[in-house]
N, C-alpha and C positions, 0 to 999 in steps of 0.2 A: 596459670599459664596464659599468655596473651596470643590469641589467634587473629589472623587477618579478618577483616570484616566481610570479605568476599567468600569466606569458607562456606557459609550456609547456601549461598547462591551456587557455588561450584558443586556442592553435594546435590542440590536439586537438579542442576543441569545434567550432572553425570547420570543420576538414576533415571531422569526423564529420557536421556539419550539411550540408555540401555532398554528402557521400556519401549521407546520408539523403534529401536532395532528389532526387539522381540515381536512387536506388532507387525512390523514390516515383513519379518520372516514368516510369521503365521499367515499374513495376507498373501504373501507371494506363493506359499504352498497352497492356500485356498484357491488363488487365481490359477495356479498350475493344474490343480485338480479340476477346476471348472473348465479350463481350456481343454484338458484331456477328455472330459465328458462331452464338451461341445464337438471336439474332433471325432470322437467315437459316434456321436449322434449324426454328425454330418456324413460320415462314411456309411452309416446304416441307411440313411435316406438316399444317398447317392447310389448305393448298391440296389436298393429297392427300385429306384427309377431306371437303373440300367437293366434290371431283370424285366421290368415291364416293357421297356422299349425293345429289348431283344426278343421277348416272347411275341410281341405284336409284329415285329419285323418278320418273324417266321411265318405268321399268318399272311402277311402281305406277299411274301415269297410264294406261298401256296396259291394265293389268288393270282399272282403273275403267271404261275405255271398253268393255272386253269385257262387263262386267256391265250397263253402262248401255244398251248397244245390243241385248242379248239377254235376253229374259225367262226363258229356260231354259238355264242353263249347267250341264252335267253335270259330275260329279267327274272323269270321264275327260278331258273337254275342258280343264278347268282344269289338270289335272296335265300334259297335253301342253304347254299354254301355258307353264307355269312351267319345265318341263324344258328347253324351248327357250332359256330365258334363261341356263342354265348358271351358276346362282348359286353352286354349290359351288366352281367354278373361278375365277370372276371377282371374287367378293365374299366373301372370308373373313370369318367372323363372322355372316353372314346365315343364319338357320335355314330360310328359305323364305318363301313368300307364302301368306297365309291370307285367307279370305272370311268376313266378319261381317255377316250380314243383320240389320237392325234391325227387331224385331217388337214388337208390343204384348203385354203379359203375358197378356191373355185369349186371345190367338191361339196360345199355346204348344202346346196339345194338337194342333191341326191342323197346326202347323208340324212337330212331332215325327213325326206320322204320315207326312207328305209326305217328310221327310228319310230316315226309316228304310225307306221304300219303295225308295229308291235306294241307301242305305248301310246294309245290315243290320248290326246290332251297334253302331249309333251310341249313345254313352252318354247318360245323362241330363244335363240342363243343371245345372251346378254353378258356384258355390254356388246352392242352390235359391232362387228369388225369394221374398222375404218379403212383398211387397205384391201386391195383386191388380190394381193399375193401374200404369202406367208402361211403359217399354220396356226390352228387353234386347238384347244383341248377342252371341250365342253363336258360338264358332268352329265353322263348319259344314264348311268344306273347308280343307285345309292341304296344300300340295304343295311340294316332292316328297314323296311318301308314304313314311313310314318308321315303325318302331316308336316311335322317340323323338318324332316329330312327332304321332303319333296321340294322345299324352298330352294335347295341347292341345285336342282336339275336345270340344265341349260347354261349354267355359269361358266364362262371361259376362264380357265385357270391362267392362261398366258396373259390375260389382261391386267393382272396384279404383279408388280415387280418382285415382291417378296416370294410369291408362289412360283413365278417364272424362274427366278434364280435357283430355288431349291430343285425344281424339275430339271433344269440344265445341269446342275451338279449331280443329280441322281443318274441322268443319262450318261454322263462321262464316267462316273464311278461304278455304274451298273449294279447298284445296291441301294437299299432304302436310305433316304436322306430326308432330314427334318428341315422345315422352313424356319424363318425367323418369326417374329411376332406378327400375327394377323388377327383379323376379326372375321368370324365365320359368317357365311351368307345365311345360315339358318337363323341367326340372331335378327329379330325384327327391330330391336332397340338396344341402345347401350353400346359399349365398346369393350366387352369382356375379352381379355387377352386369350389367345389361342395359338396353336401351331398345327402344322400338318406334316405327315410323313408320306413321301412319294416313293413307289417302287416301279422302276421302268419295266415295260414288257416288250421283249423282242421276239420276232418270229422269223424263221428261216424260210425263204421263198425259193431257194436253190443253192447250188454250190457257190459259196462266197457272197451270197445275198442275204444278209441278216439286217432287218430293218426294225426301227422303233415303231410300234403300232399304238402305244398308249401307256397309261400309268394306272396302277392300282394305288389308291391313297386312302388315308384315314385322317380325319381332323380330331384334335384333342382340345378340350377346354383345360387350359393350363392350371387353373385353380383346383379342379377336381383331380387332375392327374397328379399334382403335388400332394393333395390330401390323401390319396390312396397310398402314397409311399410313407406318410407320416402316421397312419392309423396305429394306435396302440403304443407309440413310442415317442410322443411329443411332450417333453417337459413343459410345465406351465410358464417357467421363466425364460424360455428360449423362443426366439423368433426366427423365421425362415424366409429367405428371399431367393427367388430363382431368376437369374439374368440370362439373356441371350448374348453370350460373349462376355464383355466387360461389365463391371459393376457401375452403371450409371442409370439415371432416371429414364432415359430414352430406350434402354435395353431391358427394362424390368418386365418380366413375364407375369410373375405373380408374387405376392408378398403376404406372409402371415406375420405382421409386425407386432411388436410388444408395445405396451402403452408408454413406457418410459424410454428415454433416449438410451441407446445401447452403449455399454461401456466396453464390452469385449465382443470380438467377432472372429469367426473362423471361416475360411473360404475353402471350398472343395470343388475341383473340376469334375464335370459330369459329361460324358459323351452319349448323346441320344441320337441314334440313327445318323451317324456320320456328321453330327453337328456338336460343337463344343458349347456347353452351357456352364454357368458358374452358380454354384449353390453357396449361399452365405447364411451361416447360423449366428445369431446375435444373443447376447445375454443382457439382462436389464439390471443386474446387481452392481450398480455403479457407486452408490453412496453408503451402503450399509456395510459395517464391519462384521466379520464372523463373530459368533458368540465367544469363542476363546479369545479373540482379539479384544473384545469389549472388556472381558474379565481381566485380561492382562493389563490393559490400559488403565482401568479404574484402580486396580491394585497397585500398579507402578506409581501412578500419580499420588495416590494416598500415602504410600511409603515415602516417596520423595518429599511430600509436604511435611510429613511427620518428622523425618530426619532433619529437614531444613529448619523446622521450628525448634527442635532440640538444640541444634547447632547455634541457631540464633540466640536462644536463651543463654547458652554457655558463653558465647562470645560477648553478648551484651553484659552479662554479669562480670566477666573479666574486665571489660572496658570501664564499667561503673566502678569496680574496685580500683582500677588504675587511675580513674578520674578523681576518686576520693583521696588517694595518696598524693596525686599531683596538687589537689586543692589544699591539702594540709601543708605540703611543702611550700606552696605559694603563699599561704597565710603566714607561715613562719617567716618567709623571706620578706613579706610586706611589713610585718611587725618590726623586723630588724631594720628595714629601710626607713620606716616611719620614725623609729627611735633615732636613727642617725640623722634623718632630715630635721626632726624636731630639735635635736641638739645643735645642728648647724644653724637653723633659723634663730633659735634663742640666742646663740652666740652672736650672730650677725646683728640682731636687734639690740642686744646689750651693748655691742660695740658701737652701733649708731647712737644709742642713747648716751654712752660715755663720751663720744666725740662731740655730740651736741652740747652736753653738759660742760665739757672742758672749754669749748669755744665760746659758749654763752657766758661762762664765768669770766673769761678774759676780756670780753667786749662790753660788758655792762658795768655801770658806775654805782648802782645801788641795788638793794635786795628786791624791790618791787619790779624794777625793770628786768632783773634776772628771772624772777618768778613768772612774769608775763611772757617773756620770750621763750623760756623753757616749756611753759605750759602749752603755748601755741604749737611749738614744734612737736612735742609729745602727742598732742591731739592730731596733728597731721599724720604722724605714724599710725595712730590708733584708727583714724578714718580709713586709711588705706588697708590696714589689717582687717577691719570689718568688711571692707569690700572683697578682699581676697577670701575671707571665710565664707561669705555668701556664695562665691564662685567655686568653693571647694578647693581653693589654692590652685585653680586652673588658669586658663587663658582669661585675661581681664581686658576689656576694651579700653582704649585710650580715653574715649569720651567719658566712660564711667569714672575713671581715676580723676579726671579734671572736675567732673561734677561733684564728686565726693569732697575734694579739697576746697572748692569754691561755694559749697552749699550755703554757709552762713553769710557770704558776701552777696549771693544771688537773692537771698531772702530780702535783703535791704535794698539792693540796687540791681534788680533783675535785668533790665533792658540795657545795662551798660556793658555787659559781658556777652560777646558773640563767639559761638563755637562753630567750626566748619572743618569737615574732613571725612574721609572714607572710613568704613569699619575695619580697624586694625586692632590686633590684640597683643598684650605684653605678657611676658613671663612674670611670676610672682615677685622675685627679687628686683627685677627692673621696674615693676609697678611701684614698689616701695620708694626707690630712689627718685623716680619720676614724680611721684606724689610730693616728696619733700621739696623738689625744685619748684613745682607749681605753688606750693604753700608759701615758700619764701618770696616768689615773685608777686603773689597776691598780697602778702603782708606789706611788702615794700610799696606796692601801688596804693594800698589803703592808707599808708602813713604819709608818703611823700609824692606819689604819682597820680595817675589818671583817676583812681578810685577815691582820691581824697577831696575832690572838688566836684561840684555839679557840672554836668556836660562832658565829663571825662568818659572815655570808653576804652575797653580792652578787647582786642580781637585775637583769638587763639585759632590758628590754622595748622592743620597737619596733612601730610601726604606721604605716599610710599616713595622711598628713595632706594629702590632695588628690591631684591627678593627678601632680605632679612633686616631692613632698616626702615624707620619712619622718621621724617624730618618735621619737627614741631617748631612753629614760630609764635612767640609772644610779642604782641605789639600794642603799645599804649599811645593813645592820642587824646588831645583836648585837656590834658592835665597841666599842672604848673611847669614852668620852664625848668629843665634839669640843669643844676649848677655845674659849671665846668670843673671847679675845684670842690671836692667833697671828701668826707671821711669814708674810708673803705670799711664797710660793716661786715657782720658775721654772715648775713644772708648771701652777700656776694661771694664770700669765701666758701660757704657751703655749696653754692651752685657750681662754682668754677673748679673746686677741688674734690669735694666728697662725691657730689653727684656725677661729675665727669669721670671720676675714678671708678665708681660703681657701675656706670653704664658702659665704660670702656670706649667712650666716644667723646670728641671735643665739644665744648660748650662755648658759643660766641655770645657774650653779653655786652651790648652796646648802649651806653647812656647818652643818647642823642638829646639835643635841646628840646625837641618837640615831644620826646617821650622815650621810655626804655624799650629796646628791641632785643629779645633773646632768642637765639636759634640753637637748638640742640637736636641731636640724633639719638634715637632710642632703638635698641634691637627689637625686632619683631620675630617672634618664634612660634612654631607650630605647637599645639598642645602635646604632641607625641615627643617633643624634644625635652620636656621637663616633667611630664606626669609620671608618677610611679607606675601606674597601671590604668587602663581605660576603665571607666565606670561600668559595672556589671549590669 
């Protein structure tokens, strides 16, 4: 059975497509599971951050209540209150809790005298207020007390736009409010990201007189704050980023990045102290297939290759059998064609020989002349046959036919025969007839024309006369003067009748006094027009 040659490729593509779909389904399920794990992990981290911020907001509310209910809170009382919260143990990343009284700029001298009475060595307010009006909020107390935390004393929170914006928002909302990304004043070097939560403190001074007296706040180191929410639940192939608002470089608070470029990411909104943050969880598994996908891919490709090979062998065997049958049929057809062609050519050759024999017998007076004439003409046929045999009875150049017929003349008088023309080829039968014509012209020239005397010359020129014809001109010069009255010989009749009939083109034979001029047209054919088959 004969199958299309594309069947093996179709089988391979079909199985490869099924394998690809299977791998795609497996990878899609794996990606879905991974995204589910990432989403669950993002929710757990967000919940932990939310719990931490809510718990710390409660302590800030308690601190606000302390300052709202008491007009005189000493540094010692505040320090004891903060130490009781155990911030360093329960809330990693929190620096402590600070108190920011809100005072008008003209009241700064009195405020400084009052503070230094309780806290000797209290630093000047920085940065120094540049306006004589407005209000400031310097860090007056910060607990638990430490060398690091004392660096924040005296810093005016209203001097920083990010802190001032958070404090204004907290004053309007009357609840704890987180700031954007800041750098803590406790940091002596570097720019580690941080943020702060501010709780406004209001005090009632009379009916309808409720005023803002300050803020209780706490600063957080963002990295440690995020680490505390990730303890015990951070997969090795997940990365976590925390942004202030939108996911861009300028809003990045902290990042626990993975080494490779992330291929999957899940975003989770987190609200910390009235401020919206964005938690981004990333996965690094971008190029590796799941184990089941690898097994499916290898097995599918191996099966597709095996089936393609089997189908290829079957189709190749079928085509080889078909080719053998076609070859045997072709050989049988060629043998029949060769037999018919051989019979045809033998008949044509015998017919030519019989015609030559009959005409020669009628035109000769004695036996020697008959034998010489007949022998020359048979030799002309033989020379052309030899030439056609060498070319495998294919296309024969005009120049080769002329050279074969004039070979014995050129040996004796080489420089008296000039050949000129482009490379054109003849069919076998046409070459035989053309060869006879050249032989008769050469024999006539050797007996009576230009080749019979010294100084005579024969010029043979041919050129293309259309797509399928060549025009050949035989011209004799320098020979004896051609007689006006002469006997019509066999050569003339052979050229004008037999050759013209075989070539199916007219022949113009002109016996001019200065020499014979013969013009004939020969069909030019392509090899495909007469070859039985192309050479293998």
